[in-house]
C-alpha positions as CSV (number, residue, x, y, z in Angstrom):
1,M,-38.6,-22.5,-20.3
2,V,-41.8,-20.6,-19.5
3,F,-41.5,-18.0,-16.8
4,I,-43.5,-15.4,-15.1
5,R,-43.0,-11.9,-16.4
6,K,-44.0,-8.7,-14.6
7,S,-43.9,-5.4,-16.6
8,A,-45.0,-1.9,-15.9
9,G,-48.4,-0.8,-17.1
10,R,-50.1,2.6,-17.3
11,S,-50.7,4.7,-14.1
12,G,-48.4,2.5,-12.0
13,A,-50.1,-0.7,-12.8
14,T,-48.3,-4.0,-13.1
15,K,-49.0,-6.5,-15.9
16,V,-48.4,-10.2,-15.1
17,Q,-47.8,-12.5,-18.1
18,L,-46.4,-15.9,-19.0
19,A,-43.5,-15.7,-21.4
20,E,-40.7,-17.8,-23.0
21,R,-37.3,-17.0,-24.2
22,R,-37.0,-17.5,-28.0
23,D,-34.1,-16.5,-30.3
24,G,-32.8,-13.9,-27.9
25,R,-36.1,-12.2,-27.0
26,N,-39.1,-12.7,-24.7
27,V,-42.3,-14.0,-26.3
28,I,-45.5,-13.4,-24.5
29,L,-47.6,-16.6,-24.3
30,E,-50.4,-15.5,-22.1
31,H,-51.5,-12.2,-20.3
32,V,-52.7,-13.3,-16.8
33,G,-54.0,-9.8,-15.8
34,T,-53.1,-6.3,-14.7
35,A,-52.8,-5.4,-11.0
36,R,-53.3,-1.9,-9.5
37,T,-52.8,-2.9,-5.8
38,A,-50.5,-5.1,-3.9
39,G,-53.4,-7.4,-3.1
40,E,-54.3,-7.8,-6.9
41,L,-50.7,-8.4,-7.7
42,A,-50.5,-11.2,-5.1
43,V,-53.6,-12.9,-6.6
44,L,-52.4,-12.6,-10.2
45,M,-48.9,-14.0,-9.2
46,A,-50.6,-17.0,-7.5
47,E,-52.8,-17.6,-10.7
48,A,-49.7,-17.3,-12.9
49,H,-47.9,-20.0,-10.8
50,R,-50.9,-22.2,-11.3
51,R,-50.8,-21.8,-15.1
52,L,-47.2,-22.6,-15.5
53,R,-46.5,-25.7,-17.5
54,P,-46.2,-28.9,-15.3
55,G,-42.7,-29.2,-13.9
56,Q,-42.0,-25.5,-14.5
57,D,-41.5,-22.9,-11.8
58,A,-40.0,-19.5,-11.2
59,L,-36.8,-19.1,-9.1
60,D,-37.6,-17.5,-5.8
61,L,-34.8,-14.9,-5.9
62,P,-34.9,-11.9,-3.4
63,L,-34.3,-9.3,-6.0
64,P,-35.7,-5.8,-5.5
65,E,-38.4,-4.6,-8.0
66,H,-37.0,-1.1,-7.8
67,S,-33.5,0.5,-7.4
68,A,-32.6,2.6,-4.6
69,D,-33.8,5.8,-6.3
70,G,-37.2,4.3,-6.9
71,R,-36.9,3.6,-10.6
72,P,-37.8,0.1,-12.0
73,G,-34.8,-2.3,-12.1
74,V,-33.4,-3.0,-15.5
75,I,-30.9,-5.5,-17.0
76,T,-27.8,-3.5,-17.8
77,A,-25.6,-6.4,-19.0
78,K,-25.5,-10.1,-19.4
79,Q,-22.8,-12.6,-20.0
80,S,-22.6,-16.3,-20.7
81,T,-19.9,-16.8,-18.2
82,L,-20.0,-20.6,-17.8
83,L,-19.9,-21.2,-21.6
84,W,-16.9,-18.9,-22.1
85,Q,-15.1,-20.4,-19.1
86,V,-15.5,-23.9,-20.5
87,L,-14.3,-22.9,-24.0
88,T,-11.3,-21.0,-22.8
89,T,-10.3,-23.8,-20.4
90,V,-10.4,-26.3,-23.2
91,Y,-8.5,-24.0,-25.4
92,E,-5.7,-23.6,-22.8
93,R,-5.7,-27.4,-22.0
94,L,-5.1,-28.1,-25.6
95,G,-2.1,-25.8,-25.6
96,F,-3.5,-23.4,-28.1
97,D,-2.7,-20.4,-25.7
98,V,0.9,-20.8,-27.0
99,I,-0.3,-18.5,-29.9
100,G,-0.7,-15.6,-27.4
101,D,-3.2,-13.8,-29.5
102,A,-6.4,-12.8,-27.8
103,A,-8.2,-11.7,-31.0
104,F,-7.3,-15.0,-32.7
105,Q,-8.7,-16.9,-29.6
106,Q,-11.9,-14.9,-29.6
107,L,-12.5,-15.6,-33.3
108,M,-11.9,-19.3,-32.9
109,L,-14.2,-19.8,-29.9
110,A,-16.9,-17.5,-31.4
111,R,-17.0,-19.9,-34.4
112,I,-17.4,-22.9,-32.2
113,I,-20.5,-21.2,-30.7
114,E,-21.8,-20.3,-34.1
115,P,-20.0,-20.9,-37.4
116,T,-20.3,-17.6,-39.2
117,S,-18.2,-14.9,-40.9
118,K,-15.4,-13.0,-39.2
119,A,-17.6,-9.9,-39.0
120,D,-20.5,-11.7,-37.7
121,S,-18.4,-13.3,-35.1
122,V,-18.1,-10.0,-33.3
123,R,-21.9,-10.1,-33.1
124,V,-21.7,-13.6,-31.5
125,L,-19.3,-12.3,-28.8
126,D,-21.6,-9.3,-28.2
127,E,-24.6,-11.6,-27.7
128,I,-22.8,-13.6,-25.0
129,G,-21.5,-10.5,-23.3
130,I,-17.7,-11.1,-23.9
131,P,-15.5,-8.0,-24.2
132,H,-13.6,-8.5,-27.5
133,A,-11.2,-7.0,-30.0
134,S,-12.4,-4.8,-32.8
135,L,-13.1,-6.2,-36.3
136,R,-10.0,-4.4,-37.6
137,T,-7.9,-6.1,-35.0
138,V,-9.4,-9.5,-36.0
139,F,-8.3,-9.0,-39.5
140,R,-4.8,-7.9,-38.4
141,S,-4.7,-11.1,-36.3
142,L,-5.3,-13.2,-39.5
143,A,-2.6,-11.4,-41.2
144,K,-0.2,-12.3,-38.3
145,A,-1.3,-16.0,-38.4
146,D,0.8,-16.7,-41.6
147,A,3.8,-14.7,-40.4
148,G,3.6,-16.1,-36.9
149,E,3.3,-19.7,-38.1
150,Y,0.1,-20.2,-36.1
151,R,-0.7,-23.4,-38.0
152,A,2.6,-25.0,-37.0
153,K,2.2,-24.1,-33.3
154,I,-1.4,-25.4,-33.2
155,A,-0.4,-28.6,-35.0
156,T,2.4,-29.2,-32.4
157,A,-0.1,-28.6,-29.6
158,C,-2.6,-31.0,-31.2
159,F,0.2,-33.7,-31.6
160,T,1.3,-33.3,-28.0
161,H,-2.3,-33.7,-26.8
162,A,-3.0,-36.8,-29.0
163,A,0.3,-38.5,-28.1
164,A,-0.5,-37.9,-24.3
165,S,-4.0,-39.3,-24.7
166,G,-3.2,-42.4,-26.8
167,D,-0.9,-42.9,-29.7
168,V,-0.6,-41.7,-33.3
169,S,0.7,-44.8,-34.9
170,L,-2.6,-45.2,-36.7
171,C,-4.0,-42.2,-38.6
172,L,-7.0,-41.5,-40.9
173,Y,-7.0,-39.2,-43.9
174,D,-9.6,-37.7,-46.0
175,V,-10.3,-34.6,-48.1
176,T,-13.1,-32.1,-48.8
177,T,-13.5,-28.9,-50.7
178,L,-14.6,-25.4,-49.5
179,Y,-16.1,-23.2,-52.1
180,F,-16.1,-19.4,-52.2
181,E,-18.9,-17.1,-53.6
182,A,-16.5,-15.3,-55.9
183,E,-16.8,-14.6,-59.6
184,K,-13.0,-14.9,-60.5
185,E,-10.3,-17.3,-59.6
186,D,-7.1,-16.5,-57.8
187,D,-4.5,-18.3,-55.9
188,P,-5.3,-20.9,-54.4
189,R,-9.1,-20.5,-55.2
190,K,-9.6,-22.4,-58.5
191,V,-12.5,-24.0,-60.1
192,G,-12.2,-27.8,-59.9
193,F,-14.0,-31.0,-59.3
194,S,-16.9,-30.5,-56.8
195,K,-18.7,-33.2,-55.1
196,E,-21.7,-30.7,-54.8
197,R,-21.4,-30.0,-58.5
198,R,-20.6,-26.3,-58.0
199,I,-18.7,-24.2,-60.4
200,D,-17.4,-21.6,-57.9
201,P,-13.8,-21.2,-57.0
202,Q,-12.7,-23.6,-54.3
203,I,-9.8,-25.0,-52.3
204,V,-9.0,-28.6,-51.5
205,V,-8.5,-29.3,-47.8
206,G,-6.7,-32.5,-46.6
207,L,-7.1,-33.5,-42.9
208,L,-5.2,-36.1,-41.0
209,V,-6.7,-37.3,-37.6
210,D,-5.8,-39.9,-35.0
211,R,-8.0,-43.0,-34.5
212,H,-10.3,-41.0,-32.3
213,G,-10.9,-38.3,-35.0
214,F,-8.7,-35.7,-33.2
215,P,-7.1,-33.4,-35.8
216,L,-3.3,-33.7,-36.3
217,E,-2.4,-32.1,-39.6
218,I,-4.2,-30.0,-42.2
219,G,-3.1,-29.2,-45.8
220,C,-4.7,-26.6,-48.1
221,Y,-4.3,-27.0,-51.9
222,E,-5.5,-25.3,-55.1
223,G,-9.0,-26.1,-56.0
224,N,-8.2,-27.7,-59.3
225,Q,-5.7,-30.1,-57.8
226,A,-6.6,-33.8,-57.7
227,E,-7.6,-35.1,-54.3
228,T,-5.4,-38.2,-54.8
229,T,-2.3,-36.0,-55.0
230,T,-2.8,-34.4,-51.5
231,I,-2.1,-37.3,-49.2
232,I,1.6,-37.7,-49.7
233,P,2.6,-34.0,-49.0
234,T,0.1,-33.8,-46.1
235,V,1.4,-36.9,-44.3
236,K,5.0,-36.2,-45.1
237,A,4.6,-32.7,-43.6
238,F,3.2,-34.3,-40.5
239,Q,6.2,-36.8,-40.3
240,A,8.7,-34.0,-40.8
241,R,7.1,-31.8,-38.2
242,H,7.2,-34.4,-35.5
243,G,10.2,-36.6,-36.6
244,L,8.1,-39.7,-37.3
245,A,9.5,-42.5,-39.4
246,D,6.9,-45.2,-39.3
247,M,3.0,-44.9,-39.3
248,V,-0.1,-46.6,-40.6
249,V,-2.6,-44.5,-42.7
250,L,-6.2,-45.5,-43.5
251,A,-8.1,-43.7,-46.3
252,H,-10.8,-44.6,-48.9
253,A,-9.7,-46.8,-51.8
254,G,-10.0,-44.0,-54.3
255,M,-6.8,-42.5,-53.0
256,L,-4.8,-45.4,-54.6
257,S,-5.6,-44.1,-58.1
258,A,-4.1,-41.4,-60.4
259,G,-0.4,-41.5,-59.6
260,N,-0.5,-42.8,-56.0
261,D,0.9,-46.3,-56.9
262,N,4.0,-45.6,-54.9
263,L,2.2,-45.0,-51.6
264,A,3.6,-48.2,-50.2
265,S,7.1,-46.7,-50.4
266,H,6.0,-43.9,-48.1
267,F,3.6,-45.4,-45.5
268,H,1.9,-48.6,-44.5
269,W,-1.2,-48.1,-46.6
270,Y,-4.7,-49.6,-46.0
271,P,-7.5,-48.6,-48.3
272,V,-10.9,-48.8,-46.8
């Protein structure tokens, strides 16, 4: 959105410009003029309003141009309050606040705003003006995620939400691979089959969702494990976690190959 920008010039003059916010900074589009008196400033402001793009205008906010001590007003802080309120409200409504870990919540929501590294997530939170935990605390939070069984708690919350919103009698399953820019393998990062034809270490991730695509269960496996062998442990873990005995699973036909001939004994199986 184009807006009118006033900035201090030399010897008390005021520059009037048309600007636009791009990538977190103001970009000057046009210099309207420099005013040295109140009369000149009024004329330049009127001309700037005339030059605004059709349908654009400036908010007529009664903000003082100077502070009480006579110094020009400056922006001391900014915060994307509405965005953060929406994200935290959804987080709580899904029941994820059962984790009780503020650093973990901040990391999750920052990555929704911009998928990036753990260290760069701190930068994302800074840009939207949200007070946050230190990077060291974030790393400690991830260490606690395993010991505190965060995955099980989140999976239970997801199931509760999905069951209340519909039913989980029909589920969909698929897999993907996540690669790592690492030179050596470790556990569970292994070199394996890659749809992107990469030779980097990777992990295999299996995801079970309801008919609307809402996640229910996730399984992580070694990167050299065949995709077809991941469905039974993922779905059986889901059944055991929630005490389910009967369900319908949809997945692509390739899952029927390589040792999965006994799928029918575990689920109602429909290849698609």
